[in-house]
N, C-alpha and C positions, 0 to 999 in steps of 0.2 A: 485698469488692469494692465500691468507691465508685461509685454511680450518680449521674450529674449530671443537671441539668434542661435543659442546653443543650450543644451540641457546638460549642465555639469554638476548641479547640486540640487538637493531637495528644495522644492518650492519654485524652481524655474518653470515658467509657463511659455508654451509655444502653440502655434496653430498647426493642426495636423489633419491630413486626409486619411481616414481609416480604410484599410484595404482588405483585411481578412480576419478570421478568428484565430486567436492563440489557443494553446492547449488547455488553459485553465479558465476559459470562458471570457477572456479579455479580447478586445478588438486590437488589431495590430496596425502599426504604421512604421514606415522607414523614415528616419530623420537623423541628419548629421552623421550618417554612416552607422547608426545603431538601429536595432529593432526596438520599438517602443510598444509596450504592452499596456493598453489603456482600459482600466476598469470603468465600466459604465458606458462604454462606447458600442457602436454598431457599425459593421463594415458598410462603406458608402457614405458615411457622415463626415462632415467637416466640423472639428471641435477645437476648443482651447483646452489643452491638457496640462496638468501640473505634475511635475516629477515628484513621486513619493519616495523612490529610492533609486540611486544611480549605481548600477553594477558595472563591472568591467566591460561586458559585451552587450548589455541591453539595459533598458530603463523601464522601471515600473512607474506608471502614471495613473492619474484619474481624470475624468472629465469634470471641468469646472464651468464650462459654457458650451452649449450646442449652437453652432453657427448655421449648419444645414442639417436638419433632422431627417432620419430615416422614417419612412411611412410605417415601419414596424415599431417605432418608439411609443411607449406608454409611460404614464406617471407611476413610479414605484409607490405602493401604498404603505410601505413600512417606514416608520420614522428613523430607523437605524440603518436603512439601506445606504451603502457607501462607507459608513464608518465601520460597520460589521461586514466582514467579507464572506459570511456563510452563504449568502445568496449572490449569485453573479448576474442573474438575468431578470430581475424584477422590472427592469426598464424595457424589456423585450416582450412584445405581444405573445400570447401563448401559442397561437398558430405558428408564429415565426420560431419559437423555441422548438416545437416539434419538427419543423422542417430542417432547422439547423442541426438538431441531434441526428436525424437520419443522414444528413450530409457528412457529419463528423464520423459516424460509424462506417459509412461507405469508404471514406478517405482512409481510415485506419486499416480496414481490411485490404484495401488495394496497396497501401504503402508498406505495411508491416507483413501482411499475409501473402503478398504477391497474387491476390485473387482478382482476376479480370472480370469486371462487371458483376460483383458479388450480388446475390439475390436478396437485397435488403428491402423489407416491406415497410409500409408506412408505420410511424411510431404510434403505438396504442396509448391514447391520452389517459392521464390519471383522472378518476372521478372527482377528486378534490385538488384544485391547484394550490390551495393553502390549507393549513390545519390537518395535514396528513401524517405527520411524524409522531411516533410513539416513544421516541428516545432522544434525550438531549444530554450532552456532557458539558457542564459549565465550568469556567474558571472562576475562582473566588478572589476578590480583591482583599487587601489588608483590612479593609473596613467591614468585611463580611458580605459584600454585595456579590450577586451572581451576574455573570455576563460572558461574553466571548472575547477572544483576542484577535485583532486584525492580522491577517496572514502576512501582510507586507510591513506595516508599521509596528507590529507587535504591541499596539496600544490596546488597553483594556476598554471594553465598551459595556457599560451596564445595560442589562436587558430586563425590562419589567414584563414584557409579553413578546414571545416569538411567534410570528405569524405562520411559520411552517409547522409549529407544534399544534396538536389538537388541544381542546379545552382541558382535558385531564392533566396534561403536562403543565399548562400555564396556570392552572389553579394551584398546583403544588409549588410552582415557582413563586407565586404571589405569597404563599404561606412561608416559604423559606427565605425570601429576599431580605437581605441585611442581617441575617442571623447565623451565618455560616463561616465566621472567621476562624473557627477551629480547624479548618481544612483548606487545601488549595485547589482541589478538584472535586466536583460533585456530579453524580449521574442520576437522572430521573428517567424511569421507564413507567409508562402508564398505558394500560390496555385500552384501546380505542372503543372496544365493544364489551370487554369483560368488567371494566370498572376497577380492576385490581391495579396495584402500583408497587414500585420498588424505588427506594432512595438509598444510595450508597455514597459515603460511608455512614455509619451510625453517628448521630449527632446528639449533644447533650444540652444545647442552648435552651434555657427555660421558656423562651418565647415561641419556640417551635411547637405548633399544636398538632402535628401529624407524626405518626410513627416513622422511624427511619431505621436503616441497617438491615432491611429485609434481604434474605438470601435468594429468594425466588419470587416470581410473580406469574400471573396467567394472562396470556394474550390469545385472541381468537382470529382464525383465518377461515372465511367461508363457513362459519358456524361450528368449526372444530376448535376446541380449546387446546392450547399448548402451554405447558409449564416451562418457564425459562429461568435458569439460574443466572445470577448476576454476571458471571464471566462468559456466558454463552452468547453466541451471535444469534440475532433474530432480525428479520426484515423490518425496516422502520415504516414501511407503507404496506399495511396488511391487505388493502384492497387490490393493489397491484401484485402482491405476492399470490393472491388467489387467481388473478388473471394469468400470471406466469404458469401456475400449475395447470390451468385450463389449456393454455397454448401447448404445453408439453403433452398433455393427455390427448388432445385433438390431433396433433401432428404426428405423434409416434404410433397412433392407431393401436393402442394397447388392447390386448386380448386376454381371455380367461386362462390361456395356457402359457402366457409369457412369464419368464423369470426376469425381474427388473433389478438391476444394480443401481443403488443410489449412493454415489461417492461424494464425500464431504457432506454428509447428511445433516450435520448440526444437531438440532433437537428433533430431527425426524420430519421436517416439514413436508418435503416432496414424498418421502417414503410413506407417510401416513395418509396424505391426500390422494395418492395414486394406488395405494394397496387394494382398495375395493375393485380395481379394474384389472388386476393381474392375479396369477396363481401364487407367486412368491416374490417377496422383496428382500434383498440383501442390502443392508444399509451400513456404510462404513464411515467412521468418525474417529479422529485421534484424541479428542477432548473427552476425558472421563466424565466430567461434569455434564457435558452435552449428551453423552450416551445415557447417563442416568436419567436425565430429563426425558430423552427420547423413549426409553423403555416405559416410563410412566405414561407418556403421551399416547403410546400405542394402545393402552387400555386393553380391551378384549380382542384386538386384532390377532389372529392366530397365524397369519402368513407373513409376518415381518420378523426378520432376524437381524439383530444389531451386532456389529463387529467392532470392537475397540482396536484401533490401530491406524497407522498412516496408510493412506490409499495406495501409495506406490509399493508398500510392503505387502498389504493384504491381497492386492490383485495378482501377485505372483503365485500365491498359494490358494487361490479360490478353488473350492472343490467342485463347483458347477460353473458351466459357461452360460452367462446371461444372454437373453435374447435382445434385451434393451438396456441401455445405460443412460443415467442422468448424471452429469458432472456439474457440480455447483461449487467450484473452488473459491478461495479468497481472491482478492484483487490481483495478487501476483500470478494467478493462473495455476495450471497443473505442473507437477514435477515431470521432467522428461521421462523418468522411469515409469511413472503412471501411464503416460501416453504410449510408451513402448509396450507395456503389458496389455493395454486396451487393444492396440493394433494386433497383438499376437492372439488375443481371445477372439477377435473379429465378430463382435455382436452385430446384428443386422441393422440396428438403428441406435443413434446417439443423439441426446439433447445436451448441449453445453450452455449453461447459464452463467453469464458474466456481467460484472459491473464495470469492466475496463475493456474498451474496444481494441486497444493495442495488444494487450496480452491475449485477448481472444484471437486476434489475427495471427499472432505468433503460433498459438497452439493449433488453430485450424489449418495452418500451413503444414504442420507435422501430420495431422490426421489425414489431410487430403493426399499427402505424399505417401501415406501408409495404406491407401486403398479406399478412402471414403470420398463421397461426393457431397458437397454442400448444397442442400436442397433449398434452404431458406434461412435468413436471419430475421427474427421478429423482435424489433426493439420495443420496450415498454418504458413509459415515462414514470419510473419509480421515484424520481427526485425533481418535481417541478420547481422552477425558479433557479435551478442550478444547471451547470453544464454537464452533469453526470447523467448517464443513461444505462439502463439494464437491457441486456440482449439475451434472447434464447436462440441459439444456433441449432438447426436441425440437420443431421447428416444421415446418410444411408450407405451401406457397404457396396462398393463396386468391385474393383480388382485389387488384389494385394500388391504391395510395392516390393520391388527387388532392389531398392536403394541400399547400398552397403551401410553398415553401422559406423558411427563416428569413432575415431581413435579413443582408446581408453585414457581417462584422466584419473589421477589419484590425489586426494587432498591429504597431506601429512599433518593434519591438525584436527583437534577435537572441538575447536571453537564453533559454537552455534552461529555466531555472527558471520563468520567466513562461509560456513555451509549455506546459510540463508542467501548471501550475496551470489554464490555460484548457482544456487537453485534458481534465483530470479533471472540470472543470465541465461538460463536454459541449457546449461552445460550438463552432460551426463558424466558422473564421477563416482568413484568409490572413496571411502574414508578409512585411512589407516593412520591413526595418530602416532607421531614419533615420540616415544617416551624418553626424553633427554632432559638433563639438568639445564636450566636456563640461567647460568651464572655468568656475570661479566668478567672479563679479563682485566686485571689492574692496568690503568692507563688507557683503556680502550674507550673511544668515543661512543655515545649512544647510537649514532648512525652505523658505525662499524659493527657494533654489537648486534643490532637487529639483522644486518646483512649476513653476518657470520652465522647466527642462530638459524635464520631461514634456510641457509645452505646446508647446515648440519642436519636439520630435520628432513629436508628433501632427499639428501644423499643417503641417510640412514634407512629410509623406506625404500628408495630405489635399489639399494644393495640386494634386496630380497626379491627383486622383480626382473623378468627377462625382457619386458617391453612396456611401452606406455610412457606417459609424461607424468611426473610427480611434482606437485606444487607444495612448497614450504613457505611459511610466513611467520613473522614475529614482529610485535609492535611494542613500543614504549612511549610513555609521556616524557617529554624533556622539559625540565624547569630549571632555569638559571644554569644551563649547560650540563645538568646531571639527569641521569635516567631515573624515572619514578616508576617502579614496577607495581606488581599487584600487592594489595595490603595483606599483612600477616593475620590480622584479626579486625574486629570492629573498631577497636581503639585506633589502630593504624589507619583504617579507612577514614575515621573522623579527622585524624591529624592531616591526612592528605587533602581531603575536601576543604578543610579550613585553610590550608596553605594555598591551594590553587584557586579558591573562590575569588572572583574579581580580577584574575590575572590573565595576561596574554602569554601563552607558552606554545610549545610545539608537540606534535605527535609524529614519530618516525616509524615507518613500517618497512621491514626488509622483505623482499619477495624473490624467490628462487624457483626456477623450473628446470628439472633434470630429465633428459631423455634416457630412460633406463637401458635401452638397447645399445646406444652409442656412447653413453656417458657424457654427452655434450651438456653443459650446464650454463644457464644464464642467471645472473644474480644482479639485483639492483636494490636501491632503497629510495623511498620518497618521504618527504617531510612536508607537513601542512601546519599552518598556524591556526590556533584556536583561542578565542577569548571566552572565558567563563563569566557569566553574570554573577553578581553578588548573591551568594546562597545564604539564606537565613539558617539559624540553628535548627529551627523546626523542620525545614526542608532537608537538611543534612541528616537529622535523626530519622526522618521518614524514609529516606533513601537507604540508610543503613538497615533499618527494620525490614525493608523489602528484600534484602539480600543481593541487590544488583551489584554493589561495589566489590563483592568478594573475589571475583575472578577478573576484575578489570584493572588494567594499568591506570594509575592515578585515581582509582576508586570511583570512576564515573564512566558512563557510556554516552557518547554524544547523541545517539539515537533514542535515549531513554525518554519515552513520551510522558512519563510522570514528572521527573525532575526537570526536564528540558534545560540542561545546564548551559548550553552554548548561547551566547549573545551574538557571536559573529565568528567567521572563519575565513581563511584564505587558502587556496590550493585545493587538492582533491579531497572531497568530503568522505568518500569511501576509504581513503587512506586513514582517516581518523577512526572510522568504524573498525578497521583492521585488515582490509584487503583492497589495494588500489586496482580495481578491476580494469581500468583503462590501460595501465602498464602490463597487467597480467595478460590481457588479450594480445597485446603487441608481442610479448614473449612467446606465447603459445603459437601464434602464427609464424614467428621466426623459426620455431622448431617443427613446423610442418602441419600444425593443426588447422583444419579447414572449417571455417564458419559457413553455415548455409547461405546461399545467395539471398540477398535482401535482408539478412539479419541485421538487427540494430539493438543498441542498448535500450532497455525499458526506461521510460521516464521515472519509474520508481527508484532506480539507482543511478540516475544521471549524476555525474560527479559534481557538477556546478560550473559556473562560468569561469572560475579561477583555476580549474584543473589544467595542469601543464600539458597533458597529452590527449585528453578526450576530444577537444575541438578538432585537432588534426586528424584523429582516427575516424571521427564520425562526420565531420563536415557540417555540424549543426550550429545553429545560432539561436535556438530557443532556450528559455531559462529552464 
């Protein structure tokens, strides 16, 4: 085995002493001035690690030999472990997994939430360390095989049996294996206790002996059946979902006169499980499919009212003040406007359920500043063998906050992608789209064009305002020096995707912030490089059918989880999405906008190691 002195390319091997955990479940080491994130390692070990991918500021690696093993190391039972990156900790004893998850939750709440000695209890173990998942999303190879794609290498790994899935999923996997070449992605959901299942999409291969294309299936939690539509979210570990409901019920001390608000209710899981313990439940959900499921799931319950709408909008108009609130938002956490409304309503008890400790810390900081006391954070191991952990944070009302509101921001754009990025940033903002023609000026470069259009949008909206900061943005794909705008129709989208497939080109975004009171204006433009993988005709047609290309420059979205068009990029990733949040934050602060003490960019929208500004503004060196 050849040991090198430096890690400069894939395949280089070095001897490392592992010092700590990385954010994605890898062990970390410092080598040659770089952070090295080592899959399959444990802090305290000495290992030989092989470089998997060399980034500009860090190296992704894997263990190829353990020289000094941790006492917590065990033999991974899965034959795919290491090749498939779905599990990160099969090599770590289960007791050590639970201990490490508690430490990671505590660290995130201290680091992001500024919480001193947060009351984090021991992690509640999963009854099943394997065979607990009821949902798998597979990638399909060209030969029709089902498998997963390694997070770092992007290599396809055929999977004949996944040890995290229960038998119902694996039996369907066996039936479908090698027969699914007509699609590129496939989802299997199988009820652990109900025996029902769902396979999407519909398949026509003659050797498939099970029905496919189901729109709904039934799953059970603690003896209660839940109908779940294919687009609806549902917990993958139903035993731990029941445990989470038990924790909420016990700690909130629900009573027969309580009015409970269940925000982000999904198919009604918490609302229905907790309804027998309270007088009334108001359940809020923005997915119409999930609300339809929830109403059917409620059955004969008479004390549950389902409201279709975004939580941040519904809370402002709620006709009754709840006594107790359950928040179960997506990984990105709660919208700032939702937390503002919650603080204004001042319910006496709150349970916040989260699968991301950092966004939980961010939102707990806001709630605690708004008059709440954090009584306990109860972690549950919803995802054994991985670094993920579910938490139930329990809060009670203490004293209201007199902290002044943040300055008003206005986004002069109707782009859902830009709105989502600002939401994830935790910024409070209004939306007033600028209705302007986006035509280029003859002889104008693409960079000059997006800078000009971003300024025109921001200035047009600011003209009708007396105060506040207005944000304008405009993006274009640049191919062979020419701007590639949004497609006129499906034929134009097809032409664009065929033209850009397999090429390296650029995306330029103009960004402008205007102080409406003073008229002071800051404008800039950022350019990132992106390489698209070779797109098949089938993939192009499927993307066009989905409708995604219609309002996208170049007819693609880099964040499209179905097409996954990018094979590589350099520069700010969010600039490619349509809003360079790193540069935006610099401009906002230059115009006097104050970010809360301890605030940091969520890992969910970290720009990447090649971003020209994020490293300086954040001082981070993690991937």
